[in-house]
mmCIF file of the N, C-alpha and C atoms, coordinates in Angstrom:
data_MODEL
# 
_entry.id   MODEL 
# 
loop_
_atom_site.group_PDB 
_atom_site.id 
_atom_site.type_symbol 
_atom_site.label_atom_id 
_atom_site.label_alt_id 
_atom_site.label_comp_id 
_atom_site.label_asym_id 
_atom_site.label_entity_id 
_atom_site.label_seq_id 
_atom_site.pdbx_PDB_ins_code 
_atom_site.Cartn_x 
_atom_site.Cartn_y 
_atom_site.Cartn_z 
_atom_site.occupancy 
_atom_site.B_iso_or_equiv 
_atom_site.pdbx_formal_charge 
_atom_site.auth_seq_id 
_atom_site.auth_comp_id 
_atom_site.auth_asym_id 
_atom_site.auth_atom_id 
_atom_site.pdbx_PDB_model_num 
ATOM 1   N N  . MET A 1 1  ? -119.893 27.493 -45.441 1.00 0.00 ? 1  MET A N  1 
ATOM 2   C CA . MET A 1 1  ? -120.934 27.724 -44.467 1.00 0.00 ? 1  MET A CA 1 
ATOM 3   C C  . MET A 1 1  ? -121.382 26.429 -43.793 1.00 0.00 ? 1  MET A C  1 
ATOM 4   N N  . GLU A 1 2  ? -121.356 25.332 -44.546 1.00 0.00 ? 2  GLU A N  1 
ATOM 5   C CA . GLU A 1 2  ? -121.805 24.068 -43.969 1.00 0.00 ? 2  GLU A CA 1 
ATOM 6   C C  . GLU A 1 2  ? -120.959 23.665 -42.772 1.00 0.00 ? 2  GLU A C  1 
ATOM 7   N N  . ALA A 1 3  ? -119.667 23.956 -42.820 1.00 0.00 ? 3  ALA A N  1 
ATOM 8   C CA . ALA A 1 3  ? -118.791 23.613 -41.689 1.00 0.00 ? 3  ALA A CA 1 
ATOM 9   C C  . ALA A 1 3  ? -119.165 24.393 -40.438 1.00 0.00 ? 3  ALA A C  1 
ATOM 10  N N  . HIS A 1 4  ? -119.720 25.605 -40.612 1.00 0.00 ? 4  HIS A N  1 
ATOM 11  C CA . HIS A 1 4  ? -120.139 26.408 -39.465 1.00 0.00 ? 4  HIS A CA 1 
ATOM 12  C C  . HIS A 1 4  ? -121.531 26.017 -38.980 1.00 0.00 ? 4  HIS A C  1 
ATOM 13  N N  . THR A 1 5  ? -122.372 25.559 -39.889 1.00 0.00 ? 5  THR A N  1 
ATOM 14  C CA . THR A 1 5  ? -123.760 25.252 -39.553 1.00 0.00 ? 5  THR A CA 1 
ATOM 15  C C  . THR A 1 5  ? -123.924 23.869 -38.941 1.00 0.00 ? 5  THR A C  1 
ATOM 16  N N  . ALA A 1 6  ? -123.251 22.878 -39.469 1.00 0.00 ? 6  ALA A N  1 
ATOM 17  C CA . ALA A 1 6  ? -123.423 21.490 -39.012 1.00 0.00 ? 6  ALA A CA 1 
ATOM 18  C C  . ALA A 1 6  ? -123.250 21.321 -37.503 1.00 0.00 ? 6  ALA A C  1 
ATOM 19  N N  . PRO A 1 7  ? -122.220 21.915 -36.874 1.00 0.00 ? 7  PRO A N  1 
ATOM 20  C CA . PRO A 1 7  ? -122.056 21.717 -35.427 1.00 0.00 ? 7  PRO A CA 1 
ATOM 21  C C  . PRO A 1 7  ? -123.156 22.357 -34.581 1.00 0.00 ? 7  PRO A C  1 
ATOM 22  N N  . THR A 1 8  ? -123.933 23.273 -35.165 1.00 0.00 ? 8  THR A N  1 
ATOM 23  C CA . THR A 1 8  ? -124.946 23.997 -34.394 1.00 0.00 ? 8  THR A CA 1 
ATOM 24  C C  . THR A 1 8  ? -126.331 23.364 -34.462 1.00 0.00 ? 8  THR A C  1 
ATOM 25  N N  . LEU A 1 9  ? -126.568 22.479 -35.407 1.00 0.00 ? 9  LEU A N  1 
ATOM 26  C CA . LEU A 1 9  ? -127.912 21.945 -35.639 1.00 0.00 ? 9  LEU A CA 1 
ATOM 27  C C  . LEU A 1 9  ? -128.520 21.264 -34.416 1.00 0.00 ? 9  LEU A C  1 
ATOM 28  N N  . ALA A 1 10 ? -127.730 20.552 -33.661 1.00 0.00 ? 10 ALA A N  1 
ATOM 29  C CA . ALA A 1 10 ? -128.258 19.834 -32.486 1.00 0.00 ? 10 ALA A CA 1 
ATOM 30  C C  . ALA A 1 10 ? -128.738 20.781 -31.389 1.00 0.00 ? 10 ALA A C  1 
ATOM 31  N N  . TYR A 1 11 ? -128.330 22.040 -31.450 1.00 0.00 ? 11 TYR A N  1 
ATOM 32  C CA . TYR A 1 11 ? -128.641 22.979 -30.358 1.00 0.00 ? 11 TYR A CA 1 
ATOM 33  C C  . TYR A 1 11 ? -129.679 24.025 -30.737 1.00 0.00 ? 11 TYR A C  1 
ATOM 34  N N  . LEU A 1 12 ? -130.234 23.954 -31.949 1.00 0.00 ? 12 LEU A N  1 
ATOM 35  C CA . LEU A 1 12 ? -131.217 24.938 -32.391 1.00 0.00 ? 12 LEU A CA 1 
ATOM 36  C C  . LEU A 1 12 ? -132.471 24.954 -31.528 1.00 0.00 ? 12 LEU A C  1 
ATOM 37  N N  . VAL A 1 13 ? -132.811 23.844 -30.929 1.00 0.00 ? 13 VAL A N  1 
ATOM 38  C CA . VAL A 1 13 ? -134.000 23.761 -30.083 1.00 0.00 ? 13 VAL A CA 1 
ATOM 39  C C  . VAL A 1 13 ? -133.785 24.507 -28.768 1.00 0.00 ? 13 VAL A C  1 
ATOM 40  N N  . ASN A 1 14 ? -132.598 24.423 -28.195 1.00 0.00 ? 14 ASN A N  1 
ATOM 41  C CA . ASN A 1 14 ? -132.334 24.973 -26.859 1.00 0.00 ? 14 ASN A CA 1 
ATOM 42  C C  . ASN A 1 14 ? -131.652 26.339 -26.857 1.00 0.00 ? 14 ASN A C  1 
ATOM 43  N N  . VAL A 1 15 ? -130.977 26.698 -27.939 1.00 0.00 ? 15 VAL A N  1 
ATOM 44  C CA . VAL A 1 15 ? -130.191 27.934 -27.953 1.00 0.00 ? 15 VAL A CA 1 
ATOM 45  C C  . VAL A 1 15 ? -130.642 28.806 -29.128 1.00 0.00 ? 15 VAL A C  1 
ATOM 46  N N  . LYS A 1 16 ? -131.122 29.999 -28.818 1.00 0.00 ? 16 LYS A N  1 
ATOM 47  C CA . LYS A 1 16 ? -131.489 30.957 -29.861 1.00 0.00 ? 16 LYS A CA 1 
ATOM 48  C C  . LYS A 1 16 ? -130.230 31.680 -30.306 1.00 0.00 ? 16 LYS A C  1 
ATOM 49  N N  . ARG A 1 17 ? -130.170 32.003 -31.603 1.00 0.00 ? 17 ARG A N  1 
ATOM 50  C CA . ARG A 1 17 ? -128.984 32.660 -32.134 1.00 0.00 ? 17 ARG A CA 1 
ATOM 51  C C  . ARG A 1 17 ? -129.381 33.795 -33.053 1.00 0.00 ? 17 ARG A C  1 
ATOM 52  N N  . LYS A 1 18 ? -128.698 34.914 -32.940 1.00 0.00 ? 18 LYS A N  1 
ATOM 53  C CA . LYS A 1 18 ? -128.846 36.041 -33.861 1.00 0.00 ? 18 LYS A CA 1 
ATOM 54  C C  . LYS A 1 18 ? -127.450 36.351 -34.389 1.00 0.00 ? 18 LYS A C  1 
ATOM 55  N N  . LEU A 1 19 ? -127.360 36.517 -35.684 1.00 0.00 ? 19 LEU A N  1 
ATOM 56  C CA . LEU A 1 19 ? -126.089 36.817 -36.324 1.00 0.00 ? 19 LEU A CA 1 
ATOM 57  C C  . LEU A 1 19 ? -126.151 38.232 -36.877 1.00 0.00 ? 19 LEU A C  1 
ATOM 58  N N  . TYR A 1 20 ? -125.222 39.067 -36.472 1.00 0.00 ? 20 TYR A N  1 
ATOM 59  C CA . TYR A 1 20 ? -125.152 40.447 -36.932 1.00 0.00 ? 20 TYR A CA 1 
ATOM 60  C C  . TYR A 1 20 ? -123.886 40.629 -37.754 1.00 0.00 ? 20 TYR A C  1 
ATOM 61  N N  . HIS A 1 21 ? -124.051 41.024 -39.013 1.00 0.00 ? 21 HIS A N  1 
ATOM 62  C CA . HIS A 1 21 ? -122.897 41.315 -39.861 1.00 0.00 ? 21 HIS A CA 1 
ATOM 63  C C  . HIS A 1 21 ? -122.525 42.772 -39.655 1.00 0.00 ? 21 HIS A C  1 
ATOM 64  N N  . SER A 1 22 ? -121.251 43.049 -39.630 1.00 0.00 ? 22 SER A N  1 
ATOM 65  C CA . SER A 1 22 ? -120.798 44.418 -39.419 1.00 0.00 ? 22 SER A CA 1 
ATOM 66  C C  . SER A 1 22 ? -119.788 44.803 -40.490 1.00 0.00 ? 22 SER A C  1 
ATOM 67  N N  . THR A 1 23 ? -119.713 46.079 -40.754 1.00 0.00 ? 23 THR A N  1 
ATOM 68  C CA . THR A 1 23 ? -118.694 46.598 -41.661 1.00 0.00 ? 23 THR A CA 1 
ATOM 69  C C  . THR A 1 23 ? -118.082 47.826 -41.008 1.00 0.00 ? 23 THR A C  1 
ATOM 70  N N  . GLY A 1 24 ? -116.844 48.049 -41.273 1.00 0.00 ? 24 GLY A N  1 
ATOM 71  C CA . GLY A 1 24 ? -116.178 49.223 -40.754 1.00 0.00 ? 24 GLY A CA 1 
ATOM 72  C C  . GLY A 1 24 ? -115.689 49.096 -39.330 1.00 0.00 ? 24 GLY A C  1 
ATOM 73  N N  . ILE A 1 25 ? -115.796 47.925 -38.731 1.00 0.00 ? 25 ILE A N  1 
ATOM 74  C CA . ILE A 1 25 ? -115.292 47.710 -37.381 1.00 0.00 ? 25 ILE A CA 1 
ATOM 75  C C  . ILE A 1 25 ? -114.012 46.899 -37.509 1.00 0.00 ? 25 ILE A C  1 
ATOM 76  N N  . ASP A 1 26 ? -112.957 47.567 -37.880 1.00 0.00 ? 26 ASP A N  1 
ATOM 77  C CA . ASP A 1 26 ? -111.673 46.920 -38.095 1.00 0.00 ? 26 ASP A CA 1 
ATOM 78  C C  . ASP A 1 26 ? -111.868 45.746 -39.037 1.00 0.00 ? 26 ASP A C  1 
ATOM 79  N N  . ASP A 1 27 ? -111.372 44.569 -38.710 1.00 0.00 ? 27 ASP A N  1 
ATOM 80  C CA . ASP A 1 27 ? -111.553 43.419 -39.596 1.00 0.00 ? 27 ASP A CA 1 
ATOM 81  C C  . ASP A 1 27 ? -112.560 42.422 -39.029 1.00 0.00 ? 27 ASP A C  1 
ATOM 82  N N  . THR A 1 28 ? -113.339 42.847 -38.048 1.00 0.00 ? 28 THR A N  1 
ATOM 83  C CA . THR A 1 28 ? -114.384 41.991 -37.490 1.00 0.00 ? 28 THR A CA 1 
ATOM 84  C C  . THR A 1 28 ? -115.562 42.021 -38.447 1.00 0.00 ? 28 THR A C  1 
ATOM 85  N N  . ASP A 1 29 ? -116.000 40.862 -38.918 1.00 0.00 ? 29 ASP A N  1 
ATOM 86  C CA . ASP A 1 29 ? -117.068 40.878 -39.910 1.00 0.00 ? 29 ASP A CA 1 
ATOM 87  C C  . ASP A 1 29 ? -118.417 40.420 -39.383 1.00 0.00 ? 29 ASP A C  1 
ATOM 88  N N  . PHE A 1 30 ? -118.487 39.856 -38.183 1.00 0.00 ? 30 PHE A N  1 
ATOM 89  C CA . PHE A 1 30 ? -119.782 39.477 -37.638 1.00 0.00 ? 30 PHE A CA 1 
ATOM 90  C C  . PHE A 1 30 ? -119.711 39.322 -36.124 1.00 0.00 ? 30 PHE A C  1 
ATOM 91  N N  . ILE A 1 31 ? -120.876 39.436 -35.521 1.00 0.00 ? 31 ILE A N  1 
ATOM 92  C CA . ILE A 1 31 ? -121.035 39.221 -34.086 1.00 0.00 ? 31 ILE A CA 1 
ATOM 93  C C  . ILE A 1 31 ? -122.228 38.280 -33.942 1.00 0.00 ? 31 ILE A C  1 
ATOM 94  N N  . THR A 1 32 ? -122.111 37.267 -33.117 1.00 0.00 ? 32 THR A N  1 
ATOM 95  C CA . THR A 1 32 ? -123.207 36.330 -32.896 1.00 0.00 ? 32 THR A CA 1 
ATOM 96  C C  . THR A 1 32 ? -123.687 36.460 -31.457 1.00 0.00 ? 32 THR A C  1 
ATOM 97  N N  . TYR A 1 33 ? -124.997 36.543 -31.312 1.00 0.00 ? 33 TYR A N  1 
ATOM 98  C CA . TYR A 1 33 ? -125.645 36.666 -30.005 1.00 0.00 ? 33 TYR A CA 1 
ATOM 99  C C  . TYR A 1 33 ? -126.401 35.369 -29.735 1.00 0.00 ? 33 TYR A C  1 
ATOM 100 N N  . PHE A 1 34 ? -126.177 34.757 -28.592 1.00 0.00 ? 34 PHE A N  1 
ATOM 101 C CA . PHE A 1 34 ? -126.869 33.534 -28.198 1.00 0.00 ? 34 PHE A CA 1 
ATOM 102 C C  . PHE A 1 34 ? -127.717 33.805 -26.964 1.00 0.00 ? 34 PHE A C  1 
ATOM 103 N N  . GLU A 1 35 ? -128.860 33.127 -26.886 1.00 0.00 ? 35 GLU A N  1 
ATOM 104 C CA . GLU A 1 35 ? -129.720 33.243 -25.707 1.00 0.00 ? 35 GLU A CA 1 
ATOM 105 C C  . GLU A 1 35 ? -130.268 31.860 -25.372 1.00 0.00 ? 35 GLU A C  1 
ATOM 106 N N  . THR A 1 36 ? -130.166 31.479 -24.086 1.00 0.00 ? 36 THR A N  1 
ATOM 107 C CA . THR A 1 36 ? -130.647 30.171 -23.671 1.00 0.00 ? 36 THR A CA 1 
ATOM 108 C C  . THR A 1 36 ? -130.841 30.123 -22.155 1.00 0.00 ? 36 THR A C  1 
ATOM 109 N N  . ASN A 1 37 ? -131.655 29.194 -21.730 1.00 0.00 ? 37 ASN A N  1 
ATOM 110 C CA . ASN A 1 37 ? -131.770 28.863 -20.309 1.00 0.00 ? 37 ASN A CA 1 
ATOM 111 C C  . ASN A 1 37 ? -131.053 27.553 -20.013 1.00 0.00 ? 37 ASN A C  1 
ATOM 112 N N  . ASP A 1 38 ? -130.550 26.907 -21.044 1.00 0.00 ? 38 ASP A N  1 
ATOM 113 C CA . ASP A 1 38 ? -129.889 25.616 -20.922 1.00 0.00 ? 38 ASP A CA 1 
ATOM 114 C C  . ASP A 1 38 ? -128.372 25.803 -21.054 1.00 0.00 ? 38 ASP A C  1 
ATOM 115 N N  . LEU A 1 39 ? -127.713 26.051 -19.931 1.00 0.00 ? 39 LEU A N  1 
ATOM 116 C CA . LEU A 1 39 ? -126.280 26.342 -19.980 1.00 0.00 ? 39 LEU A CA 1 
ATOM 117 C C  . LEU A 1 39 ? -125.447 25.159 -20.451 1.00 0.00 ? 39 LEU A C  1 
ATOM 118 N N  . ALA A 1 40 ? -125.903 23.947 -20.199 1.00 0.00 ? 40 ALA A N  1 
ATOM 119 C CA . ALA A 1 40 ? -125.178 22.763 -20.683 1.00 0.00 ? 40 ALA A CA 1 
ATOM 120 C C  . ALA A 1 40 ? -125.203 22.726 -22.210 1.00 0.00 ? 40 ALA A C  1 
ATOM 121 N N  . ALA A 1 41 ? -126.362 23.024 -22.805 1.00 0.00 ? 41 ALA A N  1 
ATOM 122 C CA . ALA A 1 41 ? -126.456 23.055 -24.269 1.00 0.00 ? 41 ALA A CA 1 
ATOM 123 C C  . ALA A 1 41 ? -125.571 24.160 -24.837 1.00 0.00 ? 41 ALA A C  1 
ATOM 124 N N  . PHE A 1 42 ? -125.543 25.324 -24.177 1.00 0.00 ? 42 PHE A N  1 
ATOM 125 C CA . PHE A 1 42 ? -124.691 26.417 -24.640 1.00 0.00 ? 42 PHE A CA 1 
ATOM 126 C C  . PHE A 1 42 ? -123.222 26.023 -24.563 1.00 0.00 ? 42 PHE A C  1 
ATOM 127 N N  . ASN A 1 43 ? -122.816 25.406 -23.477 1.00 0.00 ? 43 ASN A N  1 
ATOM 128 C CA . ASN A 1 43 ? -121.438 24.951 -23.332 1.00 0.00 ? 43 ASN A CA 1 
ATOM 129 C C  . ASN A 1 43 ? -121.070 23.961 -24.439 1.00 0.00 ? 43 ASN A C  1 
ATOM 130 N N  . ASN A 1 44 ? -121.951 23.019 -24.704 1.00 0.00 ? 44 ASN A N  1 
ATOM 131 C CA . ASN A 1 44 ? -121.679 22.026 -25.751 1.00 0.00 ? 44 ASN A CA 1 
ATOM 132 C C  . ASN A 1 44 ? -121.656 22.677 -27.130 1.00 0.00 ? 44 ASN A C  1 
ATOM 133 N N  . LEU A 1 45 ? -122.500 23.693 -27.339 1.00 0.00 ? 45 LEU A N  1 
ATOM 134 C CA . LEU A 1 45 ? -122.474 24.435 -28.598 1.00 0.00 ? 45 LEU A CA 1 
ATOM 135 C C  . LEU A 1 45 ? -121.129 25.137 -28.776 1.00 0.00 ? 45 LEU A C  1 
ATOM 136 N N  . MET A 1 46 ? -120.628 25.763 -27.724 1.00 0.00 ? 46 MET A N  1 
ATOM 137 C CA . MET A 1 46 ? -119.332 26.454 -27.803 1.00 0.00 ? 46 MET A CA 1 
ATOM 138 C C  . MET A 1 46 ? -118.206 25.464 -28.107 1.00 0.00 ? 46 MET A C  1 
ATOM 139 N N  . ILE A 1 47 ? -118.272 24.291 -27.505 1.00 0.00 ? 47 ILE A N  1 
ATOM 140 C CA . ILE A 1 47 ? -117.262 23.258 -27.777 1.00 0.00 ? 47 ILE A CA 1 
ATOM 141 C C  . ILE A 1 47 ? -117.345 22.813 -29.233 1.00 0.00 ? 47 ILE A C  1 
ATOM 142 N N  . SER A 1 48 ? -118.573 22.646 -29.738 1.00 0.00 ? 48 SER A N  1 
ATOM 143 C CA . SER A 1 48 ? -118.748 22.249 -31.140 1.00 0.00 ? 48 SER A CA 1 
ATOM 144 C C  . SER A 1 48 ? -118.235 23.317 -32.093 1.00 0.00 ? 48 SER A C  1 
ATOM 145 N N  . LEU A 1 49 ? -118.519 24.579 -31.791 1.00 0.00 ? 49 LEU A N  1 
ATOM 146 C CA . LEU A 1 49 ? -118.049 25.661 -32.663 1.00 0.00 ? 49 LEU A CA 1 
ATOM 147 C C  . LEU A 1 49 ? -116.532 25.793 -32.626 1.00 0.00 ? 49 LEU A C  1 
ATOM 148 N N  . ALA A 1 50 ? -115.923 25.454 -31.504 1.00 0.00 ? 50 ALA A N  1 
ATOM 149 C CA . ALA A 1 50 ? -114.464 25.507 -31.415 1.00 0.00 ? 50 ALA A CA 1 
ATOM 150 C C  . ALA A 1 50 ? -113.810 24.485 -32.338 1.00 0.00 ? 50 ALA A C  1 
ATOM 151 N N  . SER A 1 51 ? -114.566 23.461 -32.733 1.00 0.00 ? 51 SER A N  1 
ATOM 152 C CA . SER A 1 51 ? -114.010 22.436 -33.613 1.00 0.00 ? 51 SER A CA 1 
ATOM 153 C C  . SER A 1 51 ? -114.061 22.831 -35.092 1.00 0.00 ? 51 SER A C  1 
ATOM 154 N N  . VAL A 1 52 ? -114.704 23.948 -35.422 1.00 0.00 ? 52 VAL A N  1 
ATOM 155 C CA . VAL A 1 52 ? -114.765 24.410 -36.811 1.00 0.00 ? 52 VAL A CA 1 
ATOM 156 C C  . VAL A 1 52 ? -113.350 24.799 -37.245 1.00 0.00 ? 52 VAL A C  1 
ATOM 157 N N  . PRO A 1 53 ? -112.892 24.310 -38.400 1.00 0.00 ? 53 PRO A N  1 
ATOM 158 C CA . PRO A 1 53 ? -111.503 24.552 -38.815 1.00 0.00 ? 53 PRO A CA 1 
ATOM 159 C C  . PRO A 1 53 ? -111.094 26.031 -38.821 1.00 0.00 ? 53 PRO A C  1 
ATOM 160 N N  . GLU A 1 54 ? -111.998 26.924 -39.214 1.00 0.00 ? 54 GLU A N  1 
ATOM 161 C CA . GLU A 1 54 ? -111.653 28.346 -39.270 1.00 0.00 ? 54 GLU A CA 1 
ATOM 162 C C  . GLU A 1 54 ? -111.412 28.954 -37.896 1.00 0.00 ? 54 GLU A C  1 
ATOM 163 N N  . ASN A 1 55 ? -111.831 28.286 -36.848 1.00 0.00 ? 55 ASN A N  1 
ATOM 164 C CA . ASN A 1 55 ? -111.658 28.806 -35.491 1.00 0.00 ? 55 ASN A CA 1 
ATOM 165 C C  . ASN A 1 55 ? -110.185 29.009 -35.138 1.00 0.00 ? 55 ASN A C  1 
ATOM 166 N N  . LYS A 1 56 ? -109.299 28.255 -35.757 1.00 0.00 ? 56 LYS A N  1 
ATOM 167 C CA . LYS A 1 56 ? -107.870 28.390 -35.447 1.00 0.00 ? 56 LYS A CA 1 
ATOM 168 C C  . LYS A 1 56 ? -107.289 29.723 -35.927 1.00 0.00 ? 56 LYS A C  1 
ATOM 169 N N  . TYR A 1 57 ? -108.031 30.465 -36.766 1.00 0.00 ? 57 TYR A N  1 
ATOM 170 C CA . TYR A 1 57 ? -107.544 31.742 -37.271 1.00 0.00 ? 57 TYR A CA 1 
ATOM 171 C C  . TYR A 1 57 ? -107.925 32.919 -36.371 1.00 0.00 ? 57 TYR A C  1 
ATOM 172 N N  . HIS A 1 58 ? -108.583 32.668 -35.256 1.00 0.00 ? 58 HIS A N  1 
ATOM 173 C CA . HIS A 1 58 ? -109.018 33.728 -34.353 1.00 0.00 ? 58 HIS A CA 1 
ATOM 174 C C  . HIS A 1 58 ? -107.941 34.076 -33.339 1.00 0.00 ? 58 HIS A C  1 
ATOM 175 N N  . VAL A 1 59 ? -106.706 34.103 -33.770 1.00 0.00 ? 59 VAL A N  1 
ATOM 176 C CA . VAL A 1 59 ? -105.610 34.340 -32.835 1.00 0.00 ? 59 VAL A CA 1 
ATOM 177 C C  . VAL A 1 59 ? -105.560 35.781 -32.339 1.00 0.00 ? 59 VAL A C  1 
ATOM 178 N N  . ARG A 1 60 ? -106.014 36.722 -33.147 1.00 0.00 ? 60 ARG A N  1 
ATOM 179 C CA . ARG A 1 60 ? -105.955 38.129 -32.742 1.00 0.00 ? 60 ARG A CA 1 
ATOM 180 C C  . ARG A 1 60 ? -106.875 38.407 -31.569 1.00 0.00 ? 60 ARG A C  1 
ATOM 181 N N  . TRP A 1 61 ? -108.076 37.857 -31.584 1.00 0.00 ? 61 TRP A N  1 
ATOM 182 C CA . TRP A 1 61 ? -109.067 38.147 -30.548 1.00 0.00 ? 61 TRP A CA 1 
ATOM 183 C C  . TRP A 1 61 ? -109.103 37.099 -29.457 1.00 0.00 ? 61 TRP A C  1 
ATOM 184 N N  . GLY A 1 62 ? -108.402 36.004 -29.633 1.00 0.00 ? 62 GLY A N  1 
ATOM 185 C CA . GLY A 1 62 ? -108.447 34.962 -28.618 1.00 0.00 ? 62 GLY A CA 1 
ATOM 186 C C  . GLY A 1 62 ? -109.801 34.279 -28.627 1.00 0.00 ? 62 GLY A C  1 
ATOM 187 N N  . SER A 1 63 ? -110.434 34.216 -27.493 1.00 0.00 ? 63 SER A N  1 
ATOM 188 C CA . SER A 1 63 ? -111.738 33.576 -27.366 1.00 0.00 ? 63 SER A CA 1 
ATOM 189 C C  . SER A 1 63 ? -112.738 34.621 -26.870 1.00 0.00 ? 63 SER A C  1 
ATOM 190 N N  . PRO A 1 64 ? -113.267 35.432 -27.769 1.00 0.00 ? 64 PRO A N  1 
ATOM 191 C CA . PRO A 1 64 ? -114.096 36.570 -27.347 1.00 0.00 ? 64 PRO A CA 1 
ATOM 192 C C  . PRO A 1 64 ? -115.531 36.202 -26.997 1.00 0.00 ? 64 PRO A C  1 
ATOM 193 N N  . THR A 1 65 ? -115.717 35.339 -26.020 1.00 0.00 ? 65 THR A N  1 
ATOM 194 C CA . THR A 1 65 ? -117.049 34.961 -25.572 1.00 0.00 ? 65 THR A CA 1 
ATOM 195 C C  . THR A 1 65 ? -117.361 35.720 -24.290 1.00 0.00 ? 65 THR A C  1 
ATOM 196 N N  . VAL A 1 66 ? -118.466 36.451 -24.309 1.00 0.00 ? 66 VAL A N  1 
ATOM 197 C CA . VAL A 1 66 ? -118.895 37.215 -23.146 1.00 0.00 ? 66 VAL A CA 1 
ATOM 198 C C  . VAL A 1 66 ? -120.213 36.624 -22.667 1.00 0.00 ? 66 VAL A C  1 
ATOM 199 N N  . LEU A 1 67 ? -120.275 36.272 -21.394 1.00 0.00 ? 67 LEU A N  1 
ATOM 200 C CA . LEU A 1 67 ? -121.496 35.695 -20.831 1.00 0.00 ? 67 LEU A CA 1 
ATOM 201 C C  . LEU A 1 67 ? -122.202 36.721 -19.967 1.00 0.00 ? 67 LEU A C  1 
ATOM 202 N N  . GLY A 1 68 ? -123.514 36.660 -19.944 1.00 0.00 ? 68 GLY A N  1 
ATOM 203 C CA . GLY A 1 68 ? -124.285 37.576 -19.116 1.00 0.00 ? 68 GLY A CA 1 
ATOM 204 C C  . GLY A 1 68 ? -125.673 37.018 -18.871 1.00 0.00 ? 68 GLY A C  1 
ATOM 205 N N  . THR A 1 69 ? -126.419 37.706 -18.060 1.00 0.00 ? 69 THR A N  1 
ATOM 206 C CA . THR A 1 69 ? -127.796 37.326 -17.778 1.00 0.00 ? 69 THR A CA 1 
ATOM 207 C C  . THR A 1 69 ? -128.689 38.542 -17.943 1.00 0.00 ? 69 THR A C  1 
ATOM 208 N N  . ILE A 1 70 ? -129.969 38.318 -18.135 1.00 0.00 ? 70 ILE A N  1 
ATOM 209 C CA . ILE A 1 70 ? -130.930 39.395 -18.301 1.00 0.00 ? 70 ILE A CA 1 
ATOM 210 C C  . ILE A 1 70 ? -131.718 39.545 -17.009 1.00 0.00 ? 70 ILE A C  1 
ATOM 211 N N  . HIS A 1 71 ? -131.754 40.769 -16.498 1.00 0.00 ? 71 HIS A N  1 
ATOM 212 C CA . HIS A 1 71 ? -132.487 41.074 -15.271 1.00 0.00 ? 71 HIS A CA 1 
ATOM 213 C C  . HIS A 1 71 ? -133.300 42.337 -15.471 1.00 0.00 ? 71 HIS A C  1 
ATOM 214 N N  . SER A 1 72 ? -134.320 42.503 -14.673 1.00 0.00 ? 72 SER A N  1 
ATOM 215 C CA . SER A 1 72 ? -135.113 43.732 -14.706 1.00 0.00 ? 72 SER A CA 1 
ATOM 216 C C  . SER A 1 72 ? -134.272 44.875 -14.142 1.00 0.00 ? 72 SER A C  1 
ATOM 217 N N  . PRO A 1 73 ? -134.603 46.124 -14.492 1.00 0.00 ? 73 PRO A N  1 
ATOM 218 C CA . PRO A 1 73 ? -133.862 47.252 -13.919 1.00 0.00 ? 73 PRO A CA 1 
ATOM 219 C C  . PRO A 1 73 ? -133.907 47.265 -12.385 1.00 0.00 ? 73 PRO A C  1 
ATOM 220 N N  . GLU A 1 74 ? -135.019 46.840 -11.838 1.00 0.00 ? 74 GLU A N  1 
ATOM 221 C CA . GLU A 1 74 ? -135.149 46.815 -10.379 1.00 0.00 ? 74 GLU A CA 1 
ATOM 222 C C  . GLU A 1 74 ? -134.162 45.816 -9.756  1.00 0.00 ? 74 GLU A C  1 
ATOM 223 N N  . ALA A 1 75 ? -134.040 44.646 -10.359 1.00 0.00 ? 75 ALA A N  1 
ATOM 224 C CA . ALA A 1 75 ? -133.116 43.626 -9.858  1.00 0.00 ? 75 ALA A CA 1 
ATOM 225 C C  . ALA A 1 75 ? -131.675 44.098 -9.971  1.00 0.00 ? 75 ALA A C  1 
ATOM 226 N N  . VAL A 1 76 ? -131.358 44.815 -11.040 1.00 0.00 ? 76 VAL A N  1 
ATOM 227 C CA . VAL A 1 76 ? -130.000 45.338 -11.216 1.00 0.00 ? 76 VAL A CA 1 
ATOM 228 C C  . VAL A 1 76 ? -129.703 46.364 -10.140 1.00 0.00 ? 76 VAL A C  1 
ATOM 229 N N  . MET A 1 77 ? -130.636 47.273 -9.892  1.00 0.00 ? 77 MET A N  1 
ATOM 230 C CA . MET A 1 77 ? -130.424 48.304 -8.855  1.00 0.00 ? 77 MET A CA 1 
ATOM 231 C C  . MET A 1 77 ? -130.263 47.663 -7.477  1.00 0.00 ? 77 MET A C  1 
ATOM 232 N N  . LYS A 1 78 ? -131.058 46.627 -7.198  1.00 0.00 ? 78 LYS A N  1 
ATOM 233 C CA . LYS A 1 78 ? -130.948 45.944 -5.923  1.00 0.00 ? 78 LYS A CA 1 
ATOM 234 C C  . LYS A 1 78 ? -129.578 45.271 -5.778  1.00 0.00 ? 78 LYS A C  1 
ATOM 235 N N  . ALA A 1 79 ? -129.123 44.617 -6.820  1.00 0.00 ? 79 ALA A N  1 
ATOM 236 C CA . ALA A 1 79 ? -127.824 43.944 -6.786  1.00 0.00 ? 79 ALA A CA 1 
ATOM 237 C C  . ALA A 1 79 ? -126.679 44.949 -6.626  1.00 0.00 ? 79 ALA A C  1 
ATOM 238 N N  . LEU A 1 80 ? -126.786 46.089 -7.289  1.00 0.00 ? 80 LEU A N  1 
ATOM 239 C CA . LEU A 1 80 ? -125.735 47.097 -7.188  1.00 0.00 ? 80 LEU A CA 1 
ATOM 240 C C  . LEU A 1 80 ? -125.713 47.753 -5.802  1.00 0.00 ? 80 LEU A C  1 
ATOM 241 N N  . ALA A 1 81 ? -126.860 47.802 -5.155  1.00 0.00 ? 81 ALA A N  1 
ATOM 242 C CA . ALA A 1 81 ? -126.956 48.427 -3.818  1.00 0.00 ? 81 ALA A CA 1 
ATOM 243 C C  . ALA A 1 81 ? -126.378 47.533 -2.727  1.00 0.00 ? 81 ALA A C  1 
ATOM 244 N N  . GLU A 1 82 ? -126.245 46.251 -2.989  1.00 0.00 ? 82 GLU A N  1 
ATOM 245 C CA . GLU A 1 82 ? -125.751 45.320 -1.969  1.00 0.00 ? 82 GLU A CA 1 
ATOM 246 C C  . GLU A 1 82 ? -124.259 45.386 -1.808  1.00 0.00 ? 82 GLU A C  1 
# 
């Protein structure tokens, strides 16, 4: 666990993280959710996590990082109408 935690310590101030453990979803054992307004810190966090030795075993899923933003329902409807 220390190998996974050490690279993230510098970003705890700028990037919120939630870790969800899952069972019964094929061989996927966890999903991590990140939230931040500091995209540079998030980018550097992703680079740091890529250096974790176990990361090389993620060949089946590749690099499953999905980025998104949070908007009000009104803003979403306006964007979809354009």
